[in-house]
C-alpha positions in Angstrom: 7.7 -25.9 -22.1 6.1 -23.3 -24.3 7.1 -19.7 -24.5 5.0 -16.6 -24.1 6.6 -13.4 -25.3 5.7 -9.9 -24.3 4.4 -8.3 -27.5 5.0 -4.7 -26.4 8.4 -3.1 -26.0 7.1 -0.8 -23.2 4.7 -2.8 -21.0 3.0 -1.4 -18.0 3.4 -3.6 -14.9 1.6 -3.1 -11.7 3.1 -4.9 -8.7 0.9 -5.4 -5.6 2.1 -6.6 -2.2 0.6 -6.9 1.2 4.0 -6.2 3.0 7.0 -4.2 2.0 9.2 -7.2 1.0 6.5 -9.4 -0.6 7.0 -8.2 -4.2 10.7 -8.6 -4.1 10.5 -12.1 -2.4 7.9 -13.3 -4.9 9.0 -11.6 -8.1 12.2 -9.7 -7.6 14.3 -11.6 -10.1 11.5 -11.5 -12.6 11.3 -7.7 -12.3 15.1 -7.4 -12.8 14.7 -9.7 -15.8 11.9 -7.6 -17.3 13.7 -4.4 -16.7 16.7 -5.8 -18.7 14.5 -7.2 -21.4 12.1 -4.2 -21.7 14.0 -1.2 -20.4 11.1 1.1 -21.4 8.7 -0.9 -19.1 6.7 1.2 -16.7 6.7 -0.5 -13.3 4.3 0.7 -10.6 4.7 -0.5 -7.0 1.9 -0.6 -4.4 2.5 -1.9 -0.9 -0.7 -2.1 1.3 0.7 -2.3 4.8 3.8 -1.5 6.8 4.7 0.6 9.7 7.8 1.8 11.4 11.0 0.3 9.9 9.0 -2.0 7.6 7.3 1.0 5.9 10.6 2.8 5.5 12.1 -0.4 3.9 9.3 -0.4 1.4 9.9 3.2 0.4 13.7 2.5 -0.1 13.1 -0.5 -2.3 14.0 -0.7 -6.0 11.7 -0.1 -8.6 0.3 -6.9 -13.0 2.0 -9.0 -10.3 0.0 -10.0 -7.1 -0.2 -12.6 -4.4 -1.5 -16.1 -5.1 -5.2 -16.4 -4.4 -4.7 -19.6 -2.4 -1.9 -18.2 -0.2 -2.5 -19.3 3.4 -1.5 -15.9 4.8 -4.9 -14.1 5.0 -3.7 -10.6 3.9 -1.8 -12.1 0.9 -4.9 -14.0 -0.1 -7.1 -10.9 0.3 -4.9 -8.8 -2.0 -5.0 -11.6 -4.6 -8.8 -11.8 -4.4 -9.2 -8.0 -4.8 -6.8 -7.9 -7.6 -8.8 -10.5 -9.6 -12.0 -8.6 -8.9 -10.6 -5.2 -9.8 -8.5 -6.1 -12.9 -10.8 -8.5 -14.7 -9.4 -7.9 -18.2 -5.7 -7.8 -17.4 -3.0 -10.4 -17.4 -2.5 -11.3 -13.8 0.4 -13.4 -12.6 0.1 -14.4 -9.0 3.4 -14.8 -7.2 4.2 -17.1 -4.2 5.9 -16.4 -1.0 7.8 -19.1 0.9 6.7 -19.1 4.5 6.2 -21.1 7.7 2.5 -21.7 6.9 3.5 -23.7 3.8 0.8 -23.7 1.2 2.9 -23.7 -1.9 1.2 -24.9 -5.0 2.0 -26.1 -8.5 2.6 -22.9 -10.6 1.9 -22.9 -14.3 4.0 -19.9 -15.5 7.8 -19.8 -15.1 10.3 -17.1 -15.6 13.8 -18.5 -15.9 16.3 -15.9 -14.6 20.1 -15.7 -14.9 22.4 -16.3 -12.0 23.2 -12.5 -12.0 19.4 -11.7 -11.8 19.0 -14.2 -8.9 22.0 -12.8 -7.1 20.7 -9.3 -7.5 17.4 -10.3 -6.0 18.9 -12.0 -3.0 21.5 -9.2 -2.4 18.7 -6.6 -2.6 16.5 -8.5 -0.2 19.2 -9.1 2.4 20.6 -5.5 2.3 17.2 -3.7 2.1 14.9 -5.6 4.4 17.1 -5.7 7.5 14.1 -5.9 9.8 13.6 -9.5 8.5 17.2 -10.6 9.3 16.2 -12.2 12.6 13.7 -14.5 10.8 15.2 -18.0 10.5 13.9 -18.3 6.9 15.3 -15.0 5.6 18.6 -16.3 4.5 20.7 -16.4 1.3 20.3 -20.2 1.2 16.6 -20.2 1.5 15.9 -17.5 -1.0 18.2 -19.1 -3.5 16.9 -22.6 -2.8 13.4 -21.6 -3.7 14.5 -20.2 -7.0 16.5 -23.4 -7.6 13.4 -25.6 -7.1 11.4 -23.5 -9.6 14.4 -23.6 -11.9 14.5 -27.4 -11.9 10.8 -27.5 -12.7 11.2 -25.5 -15.9 14.7 -26.6 -16.8 16.1 -23.0 -16.5 19.5 -22.7 -18.2 20.9 -21.0 -15.1 19.1 -23.4 -12.7 17.1 -20.4 -11.3 13.5 -19.3 -11.9 10.5 -17.7 -10.3 7.1 -19.1 -10.8 3.6 -17.7 -11.0 0.0 -18.8 -11.2 -1.7 -17.5 -14.4 -5.4 -17.8 -15.0 -7.5 -16.7 -18.0 -4.5 -16.4 -20.3 -5.7 -15.7 -23.9 -3.4 -16.2 -26.8 -4.2 -14.5 -30.0 -2.6 -12.7 -32.9 1.0 -11.6 -32.4 0.9 -12.5 -28.7 0.8 -16.1 -29.8 4.3 -15.9 -31.4 6.7 -18.6 -30.4 4.0 -20.6 -28.7 
């Protein structure tokens, strides 16, 4: 595995999600990790749909990540397509969501996270998005297991990671440090 380091101490991160819990499911531990590594980071959060309790959950949530363009869920896929068209010159990391439809791919960017960061993600999801508690897949075990699979793939020291799909990554100058 090669490393890509953030070359700015105060990066600007835009998180886009179709539903109120998507960002946290796909990138929650990564965002916790980034906030700890770059405390001056500016994180902007945009959720495109939600009504009733789901909308309220999105507003009560914590703090350029977007859905994967090959996601089988049509509104996830649409957000990813529009993101690529809108932000052509930005680093875009597309996150994945574990779901009934399947459709998981082979990501090419991994963020190893600590056990504490993985725990923080799972605890936040289960305590904040209570409207999802009746879903058979929305469990501590499932959320943790998915991070464990990605952790195995990148040999994460903690055993946990989140994974992304990166395209058009350009390495030059100081951004190529430690590669």
